[in-house]
C-alpha positions as CSV (number, residue, x, y, z in Angstrom):
1,M,-12.9,55.0,62.5
2,T,-10.4,56.9,60.3
3,S,-7.0,55.1,60.6
4,V,-4.9,57.7,58.8
5,D,-4.1,61.1,60.1
6,K,-5.9,63.9,58.2
7,D,-2.6,65.6,57.4
8,I,-1.4,62.4,55.7
9,L,-4.6,62.1,53.7
10,V,-4.2,65.7,52.6
11,N,-0.6,65.2,51.6
12,L,-1.6,62.1,49.6
13,R,-4.3,64.1,47.9
14,H,-2.1,67.0,47.0
15,T,0.6,64.7,45.5
16,L,-2.1,62.8,43.5
17,H,-3.4,66.2,42.3
18,S,0.0,67.1,41.0
19,L,0.3,63.8,39.1
20,A,-2.9,64.4,37.1
21,E,-3.1,62.3,34.0
22,E,-5.9,61.8,31.4
23,S,-7.8,58.6,30.9
24,S,-5.7,55.6,29.9
25,M,-2.5,57.5,30.7
26,E,-2.5,57.1,34.5
27,R,0.9,55.4,34.8
28,R,2.7,57.8,37.1
29,T,-0.5,57.9,39.2
30,G,-0.5,54.1,39.3
31,E,3.1,54.0,40.3
32,F,2.5,56.4,43.2
33,L,-0.5,54.4,44.4
34,R,1.5,51.1,44.3
35,G,4.4,52.6,46.2
36,T,2.0,54.0,48.8
37,L,0.2,50.7,49.2
38,E,3.5,48.8,49.5
39,S,4.6,51.3,52.2
40,F,1.4,50.6,54.2
41,G,2.1,46.9,54.0
42,V,-0.8,45.8,51.9
43,P,-0.6,42.0,51.7
44,R,-1.5,41.6,48.0
45,I,-1.3,44.2,45.2
46,V,-2.3,43.2,41.6
47,S,-1.7,45.3,38.5
48,G,-4.6,46.2,36.3
49,E,-4.6,46.0,32.5
50,E,-1.9,47.8,30.6
51,G,-0.2,48.9,33.9
52,N,-2.5,51.8,34.7
53,G,-4.9,50.3,37.2
54,L,-4.4,48.2,40.3
55,W,-6.0,46.2,43.0
56,A,-5.4,45.9,46.8
57,V,-6.7,42.6,48.2
58,F,-7.4,41.9,51.9
59,A,-8.4,38.4,53.0
60,G,-10.1,37.7,56.3
61,R,-9.2,34.8,58.6
62,E,-12.5,33.0,57.7
63,Q,-14.6,32.6,54.7
64,G,-17.3,35.1,54.1
65,P,-18.6,37.8,51.6
66,T,-16.5,39.7,49.1
67,V,-16.7,43.4,49.1
68,L,-15.4,45.5,46.2
69,L,-14.6,49.2,46.7
70,R,-13.9,51.4,43.6
71,S,-11.9,54.5,43.2
72,D,-11.4,56.3,39.9
73,M,-8.0,57.6,38.9
74,D,-8.1,59.8,35.8
75,A,-8.0,63.6,35.4
76,L,-9.5,65.9,32.8
77,P,-8.1,67.8,29.8
78,I,-8.6,71.1,31.6
79,A,-5.7,73.4,32.2
80,E,-4.8,74.1,35.8
81,T,-5.7,77.6,37.0
82,G,-4.9,79.5,40.1
83,D,-1.7,79.3,42.2
84,L,-2.0,75.9,44.0
85,E,1.2,74.8,45.6
86,Y,0.4,71.3,44.5
87,A,-0.7,72.3,40.9
88,S,-0.8,69.7,38.2
89,L,2.6,68.9,36.6
90,T,0.9,67.9,33.3
91,P,0.2,70.8,31.0
92,G,-3.4,71.1,30.1
93,V,-4.6,68.4,32.5
94,S,-6.0,68.7,36.0
95,H,-8.1,66.9,38.6
96,R,-11.3,68.9,38.1
97,C,-13.6,66.1,39.0
98,G,-12.0,65.1,42.4
99,H,-10.6,61.7,41.5
100,D,-7.5,62.8,43.4
101,G,-9.6,63.0,46.6
102,H,-11.3,59.7,45.8
103,M,-7.9,58.0,45.5
104,A,-6.6,59.5,48.7
105,I,-9.7,58.3,50.5
106,M,-9.2,54.8,49.2
107,L,-5.5,54.9,50.3
108,G,-6.8,55.7,53.8
109,V,-9.1,52.7,53.6
110,A,-6.2,50.5,52.6
111,N,-4.2,51.7,55.6
112,G,-7.2,51.1,57.9
113,L,-7.5,47.5,56.6
114,V,-3.8,46.8,57.0
115,K,-4.2,47.8,60.7
116,N,-7.5,45.9,61.2
117,P,-8.0,43.3,58.5
118,P,-11.5,41.9,57.9
119,L,-12.6,39.1,60.2
120,C,-14.1,37.1,57.3
121,G,-14.4,37.3,53.6
122,T,-12.4,39.5,51.3
123,V,-12.1,43.2,50.7
124,I,-10.9,44.3,47.2
125,L,-9.9,47.9,46.6
126,M,-10.1,48.7,42.9
127,F,-8.1,51.7,41.6
128,Q,-9.7,52.2,38.2
129,P,-8.5,54.2,35.2
130,S,-10.5,55.8,32.4
131,E,-13.7,56.6,34.3
132,E,-14.2,59.8,32.3
133,T,-14.4,58.0,29.0
134,G,-16.6,55.2,30.2
135,Q,-14.0,52.5,29.4
136,G,-12.3,51.8,32.7
137,A,-14.9,49.8,34.6
138,L,-15.4,47.3,31.8
139,Q,-11.7,47.0,31.4
140,M,-11.3,46.2,35.1
141,L,-14.3,43.9,35.2
142,S,-12.6,41.7,32.6
143,H,-9.5,41.2,34.7
144,D,-8.5,37.7,35.8
145,L,-8.5,38.7,39.4
146,L,-12.3,38.9,39.6
147,R,-12.5,35.3,38.4
148,E,-11.0,34.3,41.7
149,F,-13.9,35.8,43.7
150,S,-17.7,36.0,43.8
151,V,-18.3,39.6,44.6
152,D,-21.2,40.1,46.9
153,Y,-21.3,43.9,47.1
154,A,-19.6,46.8,45.3
155,F,-19.5,50.4,46.5
156,A,-18.1,53.7,45.3
157,L,-18.4,57.4,46.2
158,H,-18.3,60.6,44.3
159,N,-17.9,64.0,45.8
160,L,-20.9,66.3,45.1
161,P,-20.7,70.1,45.1
162,G,-23.8,71.8,46.2
163,Y,-24.4,69.7,49.3
164,P,-23.0,70.4,52.8
165,E,-19.5,69.0,53.4
166,G,-19.8,65.4,54.7
167,T,-23.4,64.9,53.8
168,V,-24.1,61.5,52.3
169,V,-26.4,61.6,49.2
170,V,-27.9,58.2,48.4
171,D,-31.0,56.5,47.1
172,E,-32.2,53.2,45.8
173,G,-32.7,52.5,42.2
174,T,-31.3,54.6,39.4
175,F,-28.8,57.1,40.9
176,A,-27.0,58.4,37.8
177,S,-28.1,58.5,34.2
178,A,-27.1,56.4,31.2
179,S,-25.4,58.4,28.5
180,E,-23.5,58.0,25.2
181,G,-22.0,60.1,22.5
182,I,-23.1,59.4,18.9
183,S,-21.5,60.8,15.7
184,V,-23.0,60.7,12.2
185,V,-20.6,61.4,9.3
186,F,-22.2,62.1,5.9
187,Q,-20.0,61.6,2.9
188,G,-20.8,63.3,-0.5
189,K,-18.6,64.8,-3.2
190,T,-16.8,68.2,-3.3
191,S,-17.1,70.6,-6.2
192,H,-16.3,74.1,-7.0
193,A,-18.5,76.6,-5.1
194,S,-19.6,78.1,-8.4
195,E,-20.7,74.6,-9.6
196,P,-22.4,72.9,-6.6
197,H,-24.6,70.9,-8.9
198,L,-21.5,68.9,-9.9
199,G,-20.9,67.8,-6.3
200,V,-23.0,66.2,-3.6
201,S,-23.2,68.5,-0.5
202,P,-24.2,67.2,2.9
203,A,-25.2,70.7,4.2
204,S,-28.9,70.1,4.0
205,A,-28.5,66.6,5.6
206,V,-26.6,68.0,8.5
207,A,-29.2,70.7,9.1
208,Q,-32.0,68.1,8.9
209,L,-30.4,65.8,11.3
210,I,-29.7,68.6,13.8
211,L,-33.3,69.6,13.8
212,A,-34.5,66.0,14.1
213,I,-32.1,65.3,17.1
214,N,-33.2,68.5,18.8
215,G,-36.8,67.3,18.8
216,L,-36.0,63.7,19.5
217,A,-36.8,63.5,23.2
218,Q,-40.1,65.3,22.8
219,L,-41.3,63.2,19.9
220,E,-40.0,59.8,20.9
221,T,-40.6,59.6,24.6
222,G,-43.6,59.7,26.9
223,L,-44.5,62.0,29.8
224,D,-43.0,59.7,32.4
225,D,-39.8,59.1,30.5
226,H,-36.7,61.1,31.2
227,A,-34.4,61.5,28.2
228,R,-32.3,64.2,26.6
229,A,-30.6,64.6,23.2
230,T,-28.1,67.4,22.9
231,V,-26.3,68.3,19.7
232,I,-22.7,69.2,20.9
233,H,-20.9,69.7,17.6
234,A,-21.6,70.0,13.8
235,R,-19.4,70.8,10.9
236,V,-19.7,70.9,7.1
237,G,-16.6,70.7,4.9
238,E,-13.6,72.9,5.2
239,E,-13.2,76.7,5.6
240,A,-12.8,77.3,1.9
241,F,-15.1,79.8,0.1
242,G,-14.3,78.3,-3.2
243,T,-15.4,74.8,-2.4
244,S,-18.8,73.2,-2.0
245,P,-18.4,70.7,0.8
246,G,-18.3,66.9,0.4
247,W,-18.6,65.8,4.0
248,G,-20.3,66.8,7.2
249,V,-20.6,65.6,10.8
250,V,-23.2,65.8,13.6
251,M,-22.3,64.8,17.1
252,A,-24.8,64.5,19.9
253,T,-25.0,63.3,23.5
254,L,-27.9,61.1,24.6
255,R,-28.9,60.8,28.3
256,S,-31.6,58.8,30.0
257,Y,-32.5,57.5,33.4
258,D,-33.0,54.1,31.6
259,T,-30.5,52.3,29.5
260,L,-33.2,50.7,27.3
261,L,-34.8,54.1,26.6
262,M,-31.4,55.4,25.5
263,A,-31.0,52.4,23.2
264,K,-34.4,53.4,21.6
265,L,-33.2,57.0,21.0
266,E,-29.9,55.7,19.5
267,Q,-31.9,53.4,17.1
268,R,-34.1,56.3,16.1
269,I,-31.0,58.4,15.2
270,R,-29.7,55.5,13.1
271,E,-33.0,55.4,11.2
272,L,-33.0,59.1,10.7
273,A,-29.4,59.1,9.4
274,M,-30.2,56.4,7.0
275,H,-33.3,58.1,5.5
276,I,-31.7,61.5,5.4
277,A,-28.5,60.2,3.7
278,A,-30.6,58.4,1.1
279,A,-32.7,61.4,0.4
280,N,-29.6,63.5,-0.2
281,R,-27.6,61.0,-2.2
282,L,-25.0,60.5,0.6
283,T,-23.3,57.7,2.3
284,Y,-23.0,57.8,6.1
285,N,-21.2,56.3,9.0
286,I,-22.2,56.1,12.7
287,A,-19.9,55.7,15.7
288,L,-20.6,55.6,19.5
289,H,-18.4,57.3,22.0
290,E,-18.0,57.3,25.8
291,V,-20.9,54.9,26.5
292,F,-22.1,54.8,30.1
293,A,-24.8,52.5,31.5
294,A,-27.2,53.8,34.1
295,T,-26.0,53.4,37.7
296,V,-28.7,51.5,39.5
297,N,-28.3,51.2,43.3
298,D,-29.2,47.9,44.9
299,S,-31.5,48.3,48.0
300,S,-29.5,45.9,50.2
301,A,-26.2,47.7,49.3
302,V,-27.9,51.1,50.1
303,S,-29.0,49.7,53.5
304,Y,-25.3,49.1,54.4
305,I,-24.5,52.7,53.5
306,L,-27.3,54.0,55.6
307,A,-26.3,51.8,58.5
308,A,-22.7,53.2,58.4
309,C,-24.1,56.8,58.3
310,E,-26.4,56.2,61.3
311,K,-23.5,54.7,63.3
312,Q,-21.2,57.6,62.5
313,G,-23.8,60.3,62.7
314,A,-23.4,61.3,59.1
315,P,-26.2,63.4,57.7
316,V,-28.1,61.8,54.8
317,T,-29.9,63.4,51.9
318,V,-32.2,61.4,49.5
319,P,-32.1,63.3,46.1
320,G,-35.5,61.9,45.0
321,K,-34.6,61.6,41.3
322,P,-31.5,60.3,39.4
323,F,-28.7,62.7,38.6
324,P,-28.3,63.7,35.0
325,W,-24.6,63.0,34.9
326,S,-23.2,59.6,34.2
327,E,-20.7,57.2,35.9
328,D,-19.1,54.1,34.5
329,F,-19.7,52.5,37.9
330,G,-23.0,51.6,36.2
331,Y,-21.3,48.7,34.6
332,I,-20.3,47.5,38.1
333,T,-23.8,47.8,39.4
334,D,-24.9,45.8,36.3
335,A,-22.5,43.0,37.4
336,Y,-22.9,43.0,41.2
337,A,-25.3,44.2,43.9
338,G,-23.8,47.6,44.4
339,A,-24.3,51.3,45.2
340,L,-22.8,54.6,44.4
341,F,-23.2,57.4,46.9
342,G,-22.4,61.1,46.9
343,L,-20.3,62.8,49.6
344,G,-21.1,66.5,49.9
345,S,-18.2,68.7,49.1
346,G,-19.7,72.0,50.1
347,E,-22.7,74.2,49.1
348,G,-20.2,76.9,47.9
349,C,-17.9,74.4,46.2
350,H,-17.2,75.2,42.5
351,P,-19.0,72.7,40.2
352,L,-17.3,69.5,38.9
353,H,-15.3,70.0,35.7
354,S,-15.0,73.7,36.4
355,D,-11.5,75.1,36.0
356,R,-11.9,76.5,39.5
357,Y,-12.9,73.3,41.2
358,D,-10.6,71.7,43.8
359,F,-11.4,68.7,46.0
360,P,-12.1,69.9,49.6
361,D,-9.6,68.3,51.9
362,G,-12.0,68.6,54.8
363,I,-14.1,65.6,53.6
364,L,-11.3,63.1,53.3
365,P,-11.6,61.6,56.8
366,A,-15.4,61.3,56.3
367,G,-14.9,59.3,53.1
368,V,-12.5,56.9,54.8
369,S,-14.7,56.4,57.8
370,L,-17.8,55.7,55.7
371,F,-16.0,53.1,53.5
372,L,-14.5,51.4,56.6
373,G,-17.9,51.4,58.3
374,I,-19.5,49.7,55.3
375,V,-16.8,47.1,55.1
376,R,-16.9,46.4,58.9
377,S,-20.7,45.9,58.8
378,I,-20.3,43.3,56.1
379,T,-17.1,41.5,57.0
380,G,-16.7,42.1,60.7
381,G,-13.8,43.7,62.6
382,M,-13.3,46.9,64.5
């Protein structure tokens, strides 16, 4: 069912790899996507917010369901390593999560839909920026385009190292965890290191909060809950031996299979920060970063994925429990009946976000065929 030659898909992926751009900076990438979609003859292309996201819209001859397919666009702040001929042209930035492959697959889907439009309903391809920061999905969901349609189903894939190439990994219910970063800044008063009593140091407060966060999941959740609190950074004052510090910061990442449970952990950290600050005569400020909702797969959407796999003979693996990583597609499954599925990228493939990872070109045709199979089962057509 693949409508684009594999060599073309590979060339598209390699070009996109070389254009790697960080979240919210995907302008060259967007320009290349638009130019490619126009060359395919896509009937309607709509720019996303701030020029770094876009949509390709395919209308059927008759009324029917609306299907949304999402591809992420952004790369990571990881320097390119190795000697790839198509290496990133952006210093310190590379596609180490495989979004270059996701975009190439979606371009292949676009080409297939140009050649064989849906018989009924509408298919919307969404090229989304800023997935890595958890901001892109919400940004695109607020776009005026989606007010024109009532989306019935939404789908996305993510390549998954550790599974055989082409294996589909999918399950109903929570598929990927909710997560958020939280930072607590304590503010006191500096003084000379020989006279710490004349200042207000946050050192003890930082230490207390680190210990409290490290024990948070154990003390605040039950046996059947799945949550994790990880301190990822802490600092007190400046590197000056003559100064008693006047400020300190603790940063942590919270993860949970359940968005409500994560909110409970966040609230507990807020309470701890308040009490610790008061006990140490400090003021404090809390900020959230890179907030991701849990990705919860709808059972009817999963059934369409499984039907496409059966028709194409694609092997399926059910993971049995949610993945600990997060995906901002969770905001889309909050809004619509949708499902995220994994596409195995090889048992020997380097892990995502590794500086040695590179999207395996061999699974590009499988991704295109799966998406087209899902679309055809919902909207008709060959």
